[in-house]
C-alpha positions as CSV (number, residue, x, y, z in Angstrom):
1,X,0.0,0.0,0.0
2,X,1.4,3.4,-1.0
3,X,0.6,6.1,1.6
4,X,1.7,9.7,1.4
5,X,3.6,11.0,4.4
6,X,0.7,12.8,5.9
7,X,-1.5,9.7,5.8
8,X,1.4,7.6,7.2
9,X,1.7,9.8,10.2
10,X,-2.1,9.7,10.7
11,X,-2.1,5.9,10.4
12,X,0.7,5.4,12.9
13,X,-0.9,7.8,15.4
14,X,-4.3,6.2,15.0
15,X,-2.7,2.8,15.6
16,X,-0.9,4.1,18.7
17,X,-4.1,5.7,20.0
18,X,-6.1,2.5,19.4
19,X,-3.5,0.3,21.1
20,X,-3.2,2.7,24.1
21,X,-6.9,2.6,24.6
22,X,-7.1,-1.2,24.3
23,X,-4.1,-1.9,26.6
24,X,-4.9,1.0,29.0
25,X,-5.5,-1.2,32.1
26,X,-2.8,-3.8,31.3
27,X,0.7,-4.0,32.9
28,X,3.8,-5.9,31.9
29,X,5.0,-8.7,34.1
30,X,8.2,-6.9,35.1
31,X,9.0,-6.0,38.7
32,X,7.6,-2.4,38.4
33,X,4.5,-3.5,36.4
34,X,5.2,-1.0,33.7
35,X,2.3,0.1,31.4
36,X,1.7,-2.6,28.7
37,X,1.6,0.0,25.9
38,X,5.4,0.5,26.3
39,X,5.8,-2.9,24.6
40,X,4.0,-2.1,21.3
41,X,5.7,1.3,21.3
42,X,9.1,-0.5,21.7
43,X,8.4,-2.7,18.7
44,X,7.5,0.3,16.6
45,X,10.7,2.0,17.7
46,X,12.8,-1.0,17.1
47,X,11.4,-1.3,13.6
48,X,11.6,2.4,12.6
49,X,14.6,3.6,14.4
50,X,16.8,0.6,14.7
51,X,15.8,-1.6,11.7
52,X,15.1,1.3,9.4
53,X,11.7,-0.1,8.5
54,X,9.7,2.8,7.0
55,X,6.5,1.0,5.9
56,X,3.7,2.6,7.9
57,X,1.6,-0.5,7.6
58,X,4.3,-2.6,9.3
59,X,4.7,0.1,12.0
60,X,1.0,0.3,12.6
61,X,0.7,-3.6,12.7
62,X,3.5,-3.6,15.3
63,X,1.6,-1.1,17.5
64,X,-1.5,-3.3,17.2
65,X,0.2,-6.7,17.3
66,X,-1.2,-7.8,20.7
67,X,-4.6,-6.2,20.6
68,X,-6.5,-9.3,19.4
69,X,-4.4,-11.7,21.5
70,X,-4.6,-9.7,24.8
71,X,-7.7,-7.5,24.6
72,X,-11.3,-7.8,23.5
73,X,-10.4,-6.6,20.0
74,X,-11.6,-8.7,17.1
75,X,-10.1,-9.1,13.7
76,X,-13.3,-7.6,12.3
77,X,-12.8,-4.5,14.4
78,X,-9.2,-4.1,13.3
79,X,-10.2,-4.6,9.7
80,X,-13.0,-2.0,9.9
81,X,-10.6,0.5,11.6
82,X,-7.3,-0.2,9.8
83,X,-8.2,-2.2,6.7
84,X,-7.6,-5.9,5.7
85,X,-3.8,-5.6,5.2
86,X,-3.0,-4.5,8.8
87,X,-5.6,-6.9,10.2
88,X,-4.0,-9.8,8.3
89,X,-0.5,-9.0,9.6
90,X,-1.8,-8.8,13.2
91,X,-3.6,-12.1,12.8
92,X,-0.4,-13.7,11.5
93,X,1.4,-12.9,14.7
94,X,-1.6,-13.6,17.1
95,X,-1.4,-16.6,19.3
96,X,-4.5,-18.9,19.5
97,X,-5.2,-18.7,23.2
98,X,-7.5,-21.7,23.0
99,X,-4.4,-23.9,22.6
100,X,-2.3,-25.1,25.5
101,X,0.8,-22.9,26.1
102,X,3.2,-25.6,24.9
103,X,1.2,-26.0,21.6
104,X,1.1,-22.2,21.1
105,X,4.9,-22.0,21.5
106,X,5.5,-24.8,19.1
107,X,3.0,-23.3,16.6
108,X,5.0,-20.1,16.6
109,X,8.1,-22.0,15.6
110,X,6.3,-24.1,13.0
111,X,4.3,-21.1,11.6
112,X,7.2,-18.6,11.4
113,X,8.5,-19.5,8.0
114,X,5.1,-19.3,6.4
115,X,4.1,-15.7,7.4
116,X,4.3,-12.6,5.3
117,X,7.5,-10.5,5.3
118,X,5.6,-7.8,7.2
119,X,4.6,-10.3,9.9
120,X,8.2,-11.5,10.1
121,X,9.3,-8.0,10.7
122,X,6.8,-7.6,13.5
123,X,7.7,-11.0,15.0
124,X,11.4,-10.4,15.1
125,X,10.9,-6.9,16.7
126,X,8.6,-8.6,19.2
127,X,11.3,-11.1,20.1
128,X,14.0,-8.4,20.3
129,X,11.8,-6.3,22.7
130,X,11.0,-9.4,24.8
131,X,14.6,-10.5,25.1
132,X,15.6,-7.0,26.1
133,X,12.8,-6.9,28.7
134,X,13.6,-10.4,30.1
135,X,17.3,-9.4,30.3
136,X,16.8,-6.0,31.8
137,X,13.7,-6.3,33.9
138,X,12.5,-9.9,34.1
139,X,9.3,-11.0,35.8
140,X,10.3,-11.3,39.4
141,X,9.1,-14.9,39.6
142,X,11.2,-16.1,36.6
143,X,14.2,-18.2,37.6
144,X,17.4,-18.0,35.6
145,X,16.4,-21.3,34.0
146,X,13.0,-20.0,32.9
147,X,14.7,-16.9,31.4
148,X,17.2,-19.2,29.5
149,X,14.3,-21.3,28.2
150,X,12.6,-18.2,27.0
151,X,15.7,-16.9,25.2
152,X,16.2,-20.3,23.5
153,X,12.6,-20.6,22.4
154,X,12.7,-17.1,21.0
155,X,15.8,-18.0,19.0
156,X,14.1,-21.1,17.6
157,X,11.2,-18.8,16.4
158,X,13.5,-16.2,14.9
159,X,15.7,-18.9,13.2
160,X,12.6,-20.0,11.3
161,X,11.9,-16.4,10.1
162,X,15.0,-16.3,7.9
163,X,16.7,-12.9,7.3
164,X,14.1,-10.3,6.4
165,X,16.2,-7.3,7.7
166,X,19.9,-7.5,8.4
167,X,19.8,-4.8,11.1
168,X,17.0,-6.6,13.0
169,X,18.8,-9.9,12.7
170,X,21.9,-8.3,14.2
171,X,19.8,-6.7,16.9
172,X,18.3,-10.1,17.8
173,X,21.7,-11.7,17.9
174,X,23.0,-9.0,20.2
175,X,20.0,-9.4,22.5
176,X,20.4,-13.2,22.5
177,X,24.1,-12.9,23.5
178,X,22.8,-11.5,26.8
179,X,21.2,-14.8,27.6
180,X,21.4,-15.5,31.3
């Protein structure tokens, strides 16, 4: 989709506003229970400012990536608000919460090579942000072993994505090197 710069800014701000409203009462699992919205904003920042991803559709999808999975948002609502392209990207990175946790984690590994390039960009940014968070401010009840397991699982997911952006691949490798 080709968007002029004014529309791109509007799209990204609309996605940020939507995500902030949807996640407004949620907190991260870190020790200080930081506002959840910091996570989608971190993804958008990683993509745009560290990975040089300039596609506003990808940035908007990153901001919205957890709305269906973690709030009452539906695909239909995303599609009506942001169009089918963004809704499709979000759905590609959305876990099916009806599955047991182990099955969801394995599905992410198995499904990773088959998602669109846009979804791969969102997924790798998500894993970079999560590794940074687990390294810098892990959930207080996570043991070193649990943190290691998370790092290793995230690597298995990212390994299946292939290289879609060299800068993001390098950022993930740097984050992974901080494995506890």
